[in-house]
N, C-alpha and C positions, 0 to 999 in steps of 0.2 A: 130158146133164149129165156133166161130167168132174170127178171128185173126186180128192183127194190130189195136187194139183199144187203143187210147191214154188215159192216166190217166186223169180223170175229164170229159172226153167226154161221151156222151150217146149212147149206142148201142140199136137200135130199132129192135125188132123181131116180125114179123107177124106170129102168131101161125098157121094160116090157111095154110101156105106153108108146114108145117110138120105134120099136123093133118089129118090122114086118116079117111075117113068116107064113108059109103055107102048111106047116106041120100042125096036125091036130093036137099033138101032145108037146108043143114047143115048151122049152124051159129057158126063158131069157136069162143069160148068164154073162156077167162082165168078165172079160179076160184081162184087161189092163186099162189104166188111165194115165195120161200124162198132160201136163199143162203146156200149152202152146204160146200163150202170151199173157201179158198183164202183170200186176204186182203179186207178191208172194201169196201162196195159198197151199193148203195141204189137201191131199186126196186119199180117200179110202174106198174100198168096194167090197161087197160081200153078196154073193149070188147075183141077183138082178138089181141090186141097189148100189148107187154111187153117192158118196157124201163128199161135198166140196166145201172147204172152210177157208175163206179169206183170212189172212192174218189180221190181227187187231189194229194194224196201222194201214192196211191196204184199202184201196178204193179204185173205182174206174171199171173198165171193161176187161174181163178175163175170159180166155177161151181154153177149152180142154178137149183133147181127143180121147174118145172112149172106144175101145175095141171090145166087141160083144159077139155072142153067138146065140143060137136058138136051141142049143142042145147042151147037155151036161158035160160032154167030152170037149174040154177046152183045147185039146191038141188037134182037133179037126180044122185045119186051116181053110178048107173049102166052105166051112159054115160060118166063118168069121167076117164081120163087116166093121167099118170104121164110121163113127159119127162124131159130131162136134156139139159140145154144150157151151153156151155163152152165159156168163154171169155179168150183170150190171150191178156194181157194188157201191153203196154210198157210205160215207164216213163222217166223223166229226170235222168241222172246218179247221183251217189253219188259224193261228192266232192273228188277230188284227195287228197291223203295223203302223208305224209313224203316228202314234197317239200324240196329239198336240193341243195345248190349251189356247183358247182365244185370249189375247193379251188385254182385252178391254177390262177395266176395273169392275169387279163385282163383289158384293158383300155377302159373305156366307154362301157363295155359289161359285161354280166354275163351269165353263162350256168347253167341251172337248170334241175334237173331230179325229177321225182315223181313216186309214185306207181299208177298203172292203176286202176281206180275205177270200181265198178260194173256198168255195162251200163243199167241195169234195162230193158232189153229186146230189145234194139235197139242199133246198133253199134255206138260207139263214132266216130265222123268224124273230130273233131278238138278240140283244147285246146286254152284257152286264158290266156296268161302269163302277169302279171301286176306288176310293181314296178319301183321306181325311176322316176315316171312321164311318163313312157312309157307303151305301150301295144303291145303285139306281138301275132298274131295268129299262132299256131304251129300245125303240123300234128301228132307229136309224142313226146315222152320223150326220150332223153333230147332235150332241145331247148335253143338257144342262143338269148338273147334280147340285142339290141344295143341302143346307144343314151342315156344311163344312166350317171349320173354325177360321176366323179372320186372323191375319197378322203373322202367319208362319208359312213357309214354303211347303207345298203339298205335291206329291207325285200321284199319278193315276194310272190304272191299268184297265184294259178292256178285254172281255172274253166274248166269243161268238157262239151262238147256239143254233143247231138244227135238230132234226128228229133223231140223229145219232147221239146227241149229247152236247156238252160244253167243250169248247176248245181250250187249249192252254192259255194262260194270261199273256197279254202283250208285254213287250218290254215297257218299263215305266216311262211315263211322259216326262218332258222337261218340267222342273218345279214351277208351280204357279202359286202366288200368294193372294188369296182373297183379302180384300181390304175395304176400308171405308174412310172417307174424309172425316177429320175431327169435328165434333160438335162445336157450335158457336161458343166463344168465350163468354163467361158470365162473371158477375161480381167485379166489374171494372170500376175502380175508384181513382181519383186524382188527389194528390196532396203535395205539400211543400212547394207551393208556387214560388218561383224566383224569376228574375228578369230573363225572358225568353225561354223559360223552362218550368217543368214540374215533374213530379214522380207519379207514374201510373203503376197500379197493382191490379191483379186479377186472379181468379181461381183457375187452376190448371184445366185445360179443355178436356172434356170427357172423350175418350177414344174407344172405338170398337175395332181394333186393328193394330197397326204398327204405332209406336210412340210418336208424339209430336216432334218433328225435326226443328221447326222454328216457328216463331210468332212474327207477324208483320203488324207494326203499329203505324197507322196513318192518321193524318189530321187535315182539317180544312186548309185549303191553299195548295194542296197537292204534295205536301211533304210526307215522307214515310221512312221507316227504319225497320230492321229485323233484329230479333234477339233469339238466342238458342232456345230449343224446345224445353229444356229443363228449367228455364227461367220464368218467373211469374211477375216480373216488374221491369220497368224501364224508366230512365230519367233523361 
C-alpha cells in the first residue's frame, strides 16, 4: 500500500521487493497490470518495474492487480503469481460553495462565509478570498476582507488550498455593497425669518459610500421634515 501519492504523479513499484522466490537466480518480471478499482489511472511496466500514474483529476484509493513471475520466461504459467498494489491518492480540493456575505453594514470591508469543500485526501490549510480589487488569505470561514471600495456592489470568490495546490474559484457570491453613513452636516445657517418659518441652508454632507438619499430637518418641539438628498436648503 502506497500512501501520500499526489494526483498526476507517478508511483514506481519494484516488484522484486514483494515477490518471494526460492530461486537463487530469480529475475522478478511483471507480466501484466490491470486496475481493479478507483478513479482513472494509467499503468506501464518494464521488467520488474511497475509505474502507476493517477489522472490529474483523480483522488482516493485505487487498487491494481499485478501479475508477475520470478523468471524471464513470461509464458510459464506455473511460475506466475498475482498481487495487489493499493495507492492512496490526494488531490486539490473542490471549489468552496455557497459563498455568502454578512449583510451587516461595513465600511471598506466585507465578511464572507462559505461551505467547506471536500479536501480530496489532504487537509485544507488556507483559503484565498478575492473581490473589490483585494485578496485575503484566510484560515477558515468566515473571513473579513478589508480595503475594498465603498458605495458599489462587489462580488467575491473563494479558493481552497491543500498540499496539492489551489482549487478552482467558487461561484461568485451575491453582490455586497460596503458603505458608511454620511458625515454630519456642516455649515448650517438660518435666514429669511417669517411668521412660523425661516430658510435653512447647509453644506452637502460628506459621504464615503452611496450618495445621500435624504436629509431630515428637525426642531425643538418635536417637529421634523425630510428633503431630497440633492437639496441643501429647506424653508
